[in-house]
C-alpha positions as CSV (number, residue, x, y, z in Angstrom):
1,X,27.6,6.1,-50.4
2,X,23.8,5.6,-49.8
3,X,21.8,8.8,-49.7
4,X,19.7,9.1,-46.5
5,X,16.0,9.8,-46.8
6,X,14.9,13.1,-45.3
7,X,12.0,12.9,-42.9
8,X,8.8,14.9,-43.5
9,X,9.5,16.9,-40.3
10,X,13.1,17.7,-41.4
11,X,11.7,19.0,-44.7
12,X,9.1,21.1,-43.0
13,X,11.8,22.6,-40.7
14,X,14.0,23.5,-43.6
15,X,11.3,25.3,-45.6
16,X,11.2,29.1,-45.3
17,X,8.7,31.3,-47.1
18,X,11.3,34.1,-47.8
19,X,14.6,35.5,-46.7
20,X,14.9,38.0,-43.9
21,X,16.4,41.5,-44.0
22,X,18.9,43.2,-41.7
23,X,17.1,46.3,-40.3
24,X,19.6,47.5,-37.7
25,X,23.2,46.9,-36.6
26,X,24.9,48.0,-33.3
27,X,27.9,47.2,-31.2
28,X,28.8,48.0,-27.6
29,X,32.5,48.9,-27.1
30,X,32.4,48.3,-23.4
31,X,30.3,47.2,-20.5
32,X,27.4,49.6,-19.8
33,X,28.6,51.8,-22.7
34,X,26.1,53.2,-25.2
35,X,25.6,51.2,-28.4
36,X,27.2,52.5,-31.6
37,X,24.8,52.2,-34.5
38,X,26.4,51.1,-37.7
39,X,25.5,50.7,-41.4
40,X,28.0,47.8,-41.8
41,X,30.2,45.7,-39.6
42,X,32.8,42.9,-40.1
43,X,32.1,39.6,-38.4
44,X,35.3,37.8,-37.3
45,X,35.8,34.1,-36.6
46,X,36.3,33.4,-32.9
47,X,35.6,36.9,-31.8
48,X,32.3,38.2,-33.2
49,X,31.7,41.7,-34.5
50,X,34.4,44.3,-34.9
51,X,34.1,47.0,-32.2
52,X,31.8,45.0,-30.0
53,X,32.9,44.4,-26.4
54,X,32.6,40.6,-26.9
55,X,35.2,40.9,-29.6
56,X,38.2,39.0,-28.3
57,X,36.1,36.5,-26.4
58,X,37.6,33.7,-28.4
59,X,35.2,30.9,-29.3
60,X,32.4,32.2,-27.1
61,X,29.0,30.9,-28.2
62,X,27.7,34.4,-27.8
63,X,29.7,36.2,-30.4
64,X,26.7,37.9,-32.1
65,X,23.2,38.5,-30.9
66,X,20.2,38.8,-33.2
67,X,16.6,39.7,-32.5
68,X,13.5,39.9,-34.8
69,X,11.9,43.3,-35.4
70,X,8.5,41.5,-35.0
71,X,9.5,40.5,-31.5
72,X,10.5,44.0,-30.6
73,X,7.1,45.1,-31.7
74,X,5.5,42.4,-29.5
75,X,7.6,43.5,-26.5
76,X,6.5,47.1,-27.1
77,X,2.9,46.0,-27.1
78,X,3.4,44.1,-23.8
79,X,5.0,47.3,-22.3
80,X,2.2,49.5,-23.7
81,X,4.7,51.4,-25.7
82,X,4.4,52.5,-29.4
83,X,8.0,51.7,-30.2
84,X,11.2,50.4,-28.6
85,X,14.6,51.7,-29.9
86,X,16.7,48.6,-30.7
87,X,19.8,49.9,-28.8
88,X,17.8,49.5,-25.6
89,X,17.6,45.7,-26.0
90,X,21.4,45.4,-26.3
91,X,21.3,43.0,-29.4
92,X,23.8,43.4,-32.3
93,X,21.5,42.8,-35.3
94,X,17.8,43.3,-35.8
95,X,16.2,41.4,-38.7
96,X,12.7,41.2,-40.1
97,X,10.8,38.8,-42.2
98,X,12.2,35.5,-40.9
99,X,11.7,33.5,-37.7
100,X,15.1,33.3,-35.9
101,X,13.9,30.5,-33.6
102,X,13.7,28.2,-36.7
103,X,17.5,28.6,-37.0
104,X,18.2,26.0,-34.3
105,X,21.2,23.8,-35.3
106,X,21.5,25.7,-38.6
107,X,24.0,27.9,-40.3
108,X,22.9,31.1,-42.0
109,X,24.3,33.7,-44.2
110,X,24.1,37.5,-43.7
111,X,25.9,39.5,-46.4
112,X,29.3,37.9,-46.8
113,X,29.4,36.3,-43.3
114,X,28.2,32.8,-42.2
115,X,27.0,32.4,-38.7
116,X,25.6,29.4,-36.7
117,X,22.9,29.7,-34.1
118,X,24.5,28.8,-30.7
119,X,21.5,29.4,-28.4
120,X,18.7,31.6,-27.2
121,X,19.4,35.1,-26.0
122,X,17.5,35.3,-22.8
123,X,16.8,38.7,-21.2
124,X,18.8,40.0,-18.3
125,X,17.8,42.2,-15.3
126,X,19.0,45.2,-17.3
127,X,15.7,45.0,-19.2
128,X,13.9,46.4,-16.2
129,X,16.3,49.4,-16.4
130,X,15.9,49.9,-20.1
131,X,12.2,49.3,-20.5
132,X,10.8,49.9,-17.0
133,X,8.9,47.6,-14.6
134,X,8.0,44.4,-16.3
135,X,10.6,44.7,-19.0
136,X,12.3,41.4,-18.1
137,X,9.0,39.4,-18.4
138,X,8.0,41.3,-21.6
139,X,11.3,40.1,-23.2
140,X,10.9,36.4,-22.1
141,X,10.6,34.3,-25.2
142,X,11.4,37.3,-27.4
143,X,15.1,37.9,-26.7
144,X,16.4,36.5,-30.0
145,X,19.3,34.2,-30.5
146,X,23.1,34.0,-30.1
147,X,25.4,33.0,-32.9
148,X,29.0,32.1,-33.6
149,X,30.9,33.3,-36.7
150,X,31.7,30.4,-39.0
151,X,33.0,32.5,-42.0
152,X,34.2,36.1,-41.8
153,X,32.6,38.8,-43.8
154,X,30.9,42.1,-44.0
155,X,27.3,42.5,-42.8
156,X,25.4,45.6,-44.0
157,X,22.0,47.2,-43.5
158,X,19.5,45.7,-46.0
159,X,21.5,42.4,-46.4
160,X,19.4,39.3,-46.7
161,X,19.5,36.6,-44.0
162,X,19.0,33.1,-45.1
163,X,19.5,29.5,-44.0
164,X,22.3,27.9,-46.0
165,X,22.8,24.3,-47.1
166,X,25.7,23.0,-44.9
167,X,26.7,20.6,-47.6
168,X,27.5,23.4,-50.0
169,X,30.2,24.6,-47.6
170,X,32.1,21.4,-47.9
171,X,32.2,21.4,-51.7
């Protein structure tokens, strides 16, 4: 089989300066219920994170939601707030040190689990409730990503998050 050449743009898009780190984990057991903050969670194929209300939503593209700590800081700045508690944003995992938007069409590993970006996580009208007037617009473009679980595994605080080589999965 002839090896395909990789374009310069593809090379640029696969180059990351470093791996990210899991800073916060939370699940919401039911609609409008408070988030439960965790030190570790199990990611399950087809259903997302154990204990999360989306668990059981078989094959939903929105099994896990992730947001960057750096984007939370940007939203806080837009809202003229010093800090925003992650649970207010209703995302499952907060990471730092890596650009989640660069995960488009990629699989990534966090702890023992492998996930695949399935889309952008746009803000909802609840951001006005959680953050105050202007919360929705402050979150636009900073809402993070959604992902599907490809390989089950445990995710822990402090775990690294990194893009994986899809070809290594088939070996």
